[in-house]
Phi, psi and omega in degrees: 000010183296339170291340180280339189300144172277163177261124178241081183294153173300142178292155176313139173084001178285121177287161174277159181289141179181177179305161177297139179232148186262119187259163173295136188116344168092027179234157174272131175260120188249120185243333182289140176312313184285333182281322174297312171311315175302308182298330180289337191244349177278123183298351178283352185242109182249155172295128181305140181288151176239152182283145167268181179203193183299147174304136185087006178259169179294313180299326176291322172302317180296325183277000183242339176286157182290336183301326189246004186284155179284166188303332186283342176247353185299309189309302191294323181283333169300320186302330182297305182293316178296328171289318184292322185283332175297340179277353187248127183276115179308326183285331171292328181291318178299318186293321182292325174291330178294317182294320182288317173305307174305324179288323182289329181283325180296322179274350185287165163274221188275335185237153171210149176270109176311307192292313184285316193268346183229297200292331176268312188283322190300300182304314184294312181296325181294310184295318181296311171311311182283336179269002169106007177292136188289335174228096184296332183289319178286322178298318181300319175300312182289328175306311184301322172296315179303307182302334187284342181231019194297310192272143185305135182106005186289156171315143179293331178285324178298325180293318175297318175293327177283335178299313179297323183295316177305317178298315181299311182301321173298313177300329184269345186285157181296160178299128181183167171304161183295320183292330178290313185294327179291325183282326166307308173299317181300325170299316177294322178293315181300321181284342187310278192287323184297312180287321171299324181286327173295322175289319175300315186289327172292318183292326181292311192276333195248332177305135176291150175267158177310313183299311188293319179296326174297334180285353178084358178256113180283105185299144175059019184299142178076359178264130182294148178295325173302323178289316188291327188283331176296322175287329172297311184305321180292306186280333182213063188285150182290322173264109189274339181197171176214162184246151175214162172224146184272139174257004180197161177305127182237132179267112181221127176048038177086358178250145173257128182256131182282160177303147178085001183284120171293133183238135173244116184260116194268087182298331184293325176282321181292330180287343175247026183280122185288353172282340185254335187221116176300139187040071189298328185275349179286140174273111185229084182299146185071018181294149162279163182173190186278358184098140173293148178246358185303329181263014179081194183194158176075197189290350169255018176290150189309125175286346188242027183299318183293324178289317181292320177295320179300318181291316176307318186291312181304320175283317179292326172319317188274322183300315186292335180278324191236003182232147172245142176276141182277178178265007176301141184298143181258139182228135185258138181292141177300130173189141182294330193228345180256156179225094186229117178310138177282313174214159180204107184275141176220155174265137183257138174253000000 
């Protein structure tokens, strides 16, 4: 079935792998798999500090979640999210995502926007409900507004909208202390764009087109969804990069990075590193390799990777059975480090 493998070219702007380089804009770009993994696990590289703000605001949320916490606060805050997720069975999440996706397709007409109707609402509403938010639909909408302004430097209008959304989410969250509620919201925000982007990328790259269906060759037949999604995560990751800053002289890839150096870790490049993956540009589900870096690594690796993959699997299992990709042009939402389709139309069978 090798003739059925899709082609996943690198997205525009993905750099080639090489030693760390200091780029225009004032940051070191790290592109090799081994170097990115080192930076993710070396304590000399830290998540950039964020300012906090008044309780109940977006700035307060960023200053309270484990994602942006300094080392002395990170562990205790991470435990909140890990504990909450440990109560959720990934297989049950997958089954619920399958049911909801099938229901949405049953109600759809001939066409459906994967991003608007499935990739964003289905995982968020399921996760919000399982985490105890009283109105999962309203919570999912509010999370989208927070995610749009979550990373520092967002437009002031988006920040004001996110402030209102944080207040909504706090009102919908289960009874708990402020730090617990903030980190439950943080789980939803981290899942928002990353899970939607994975589903959208999988639908774009892997769904059959009408011409392909007419040829009688079922593309990727017999290949498990988990293996398919792993290759999509490698070749077209929804999270293209993450940031760090050095707190001491750091030796990386043969270069000395001074203290206070901003660092951009390029997952999209590292996942195509020929030193880590044989035939790195080829789509090979189930391939052996050095391991994906899209979910991070070390003590700050994504705590919900299994849950996100389960939700994405539930949605995509139904899409690959019942939908065909149309020829509509694909456009991605503008973002410096995320790659998420804005819309993605499919026809429903």
